[in-house]
N, C-alpha and C positions, 0 to 999 in steps of 0.2 A: 503494501499500500504505500508507503513513505517514498519506494524508487518511484511510483507512479506519478507520484506529487512533484519528486525532485525533478523528473523529467518533462513533468510539464510547466513549473516554472521555468527551467532552460529554457525550455520552447518559446516561452512567452518572453523572456529576456532576450532571445537570440531574433525574434521577430521585432522586438522594438529597437536593437541595436539597426537592425537592417532597416526600418523606417527611419531613423535617424542618420544614417549614413546617403541612404537614395536622398533625404532631402539635403545633406550637405552637397552629394553630386549634382541636384537639380539646381542648386543657387550657382555653383561654379560656372555650370552651362549657361543659367541663366545672365551671367555675367560677360560670357562670350558674346551669347546671342546679343546683348545690349552693347556692346562694344562694336559686332557687327554694325548693326543698325546706326551706332552714334558714327562710324567711321563713311558708312553708305550717305549720311547726311551731311558728312561734312564738319563733323563734331558739333553738330548745332543742338545737340539734344545737353552737352554743358553748359551754355549759359542758359537753358530753361529751366534746368532740374539741378544743377549744381548749387551748391550753400554758398550764399553771399552773406557774410556777414555783417550785423546789424540792420540789415534789411528786411522787413515783414517780407516782402516778397522771395527772400533766398530761404525765409525758414521751411519750406518744404524739401529744401535739399539737405537737413538734417538727416531725413528718410532714404533720399534720393542719392547721397551722394556715394556711399559706397557701391551702388550700381554702375557709377561711370568712370569711366578712364581715359586719359588723355592720350593715348598709343596702346597700340598691340604691346609693347615693350613695358610699359606701366602696369598691365595685366599680366602680361606675361612674369614680373615681378613679384606681383601679389598672389598668382595662383598656387606656386606650392606652399609658401607659408599658412596660406586659406586652408589647404587640404590636410597639412601634418597636425596644425593646429585644432581647424576643423574635426580632423579625425580623433584627436585625443580627446576633443570636448564630446564628441560623439560616442567615444569608447567609456569614457568614466562619467559623464553625465548623464543625467535622468531628468527629473524634474525639475531642475533649476537651469535646462537650457533656453528655455524662452526668455525666463527672467534676466539672466545674464547677457542676451543676445540684446535686449528691450532696453538695459541699462548702459551697455558699450553703447550701440548707437545714440541712445538719446542724452546720456551725457556726454558723450566724443564729440556729437554734431553739436549739444548745445555749448560746449566751453569751445569751440571753432567759431561758431557764430557768435560769439560772447565775443572773442578775444583774437579772433584770425586777423589777418593782414586783409586790407582791400584786396581781394581776387576772388576768383570764384575758384572753389575748394570740391575737389571730385577724388575719388579712388575708395578703395577697401582698406588701407593703410590701418585707418581709423579701428576697423575691426580686428585687424594683424595686432595691434598694440594692445587693444583692450583686452583678447583670447589668450595674449601672451601674459599679461596684467593676472588675469584672472587664474590661468593653470598656475603660475607660478606662487600667488599667493595663496591659492587652493591647497598646494603641496606642502606649503609651510602649516597652514591651520589646521587642516586632517591630520597631517601626519600618517595616514594609512602606506603603506609600501605603494598602492599603485598612484596614488595621488602624486607623493613623491618623486617616484619615477617621471611621471608625464613632466612634472615642474624639471627636474632633471635633463630629460632630454630637450625640452625647449629651451632650458636655459642655456644648454650647450650649443643647440644649433641656431639659436636666435639672439642670444644676449647680447649681442651686436647692435641688434634693434634699440636698445636703449640710445645709442647716440644720435637715432633721426630724432627723438624726442627732444633733444637740444636746440636752442635756436639759431638761426643764422646759416641753416642751410638750403641754398636756393630751390627753390620747387618744391619745398614741402611745407606742410602746414603744421 
């Protein structure tokens, strides 16, 4: 009887994991589809939907900014960390996944809207930085082997991201 319950729980966990992994893959595919449309329109989506600091018309960019990129190279630079960190989130986070993303997008975008330079801000780098911070912080707070391992992987692979937070790098929000 208990092995049947354990098997059902394992299958439920696997289904949930596969749903979250499919959502991550769909999100990255959406980024690439939006990039193709943006490129075809001569990057006309960026001024229309990018984040414009301290302008009410730019507030929608808080939500849409992560979907837009300035070039295929820009999106290519964001794709591997999105897949790696997103994969770690998918594998180690269950109920907190949507709230984490809402806070990362809302807080990150809100801060760029308040304090960003007067330019059109685009890109999923805010998600990358937010996921990085969450994974590292959660590793230290939870102190489980799984979350500490995820924090270690993220720290080793992407610790240099911290330099991107410092002001003065041209073209970086």
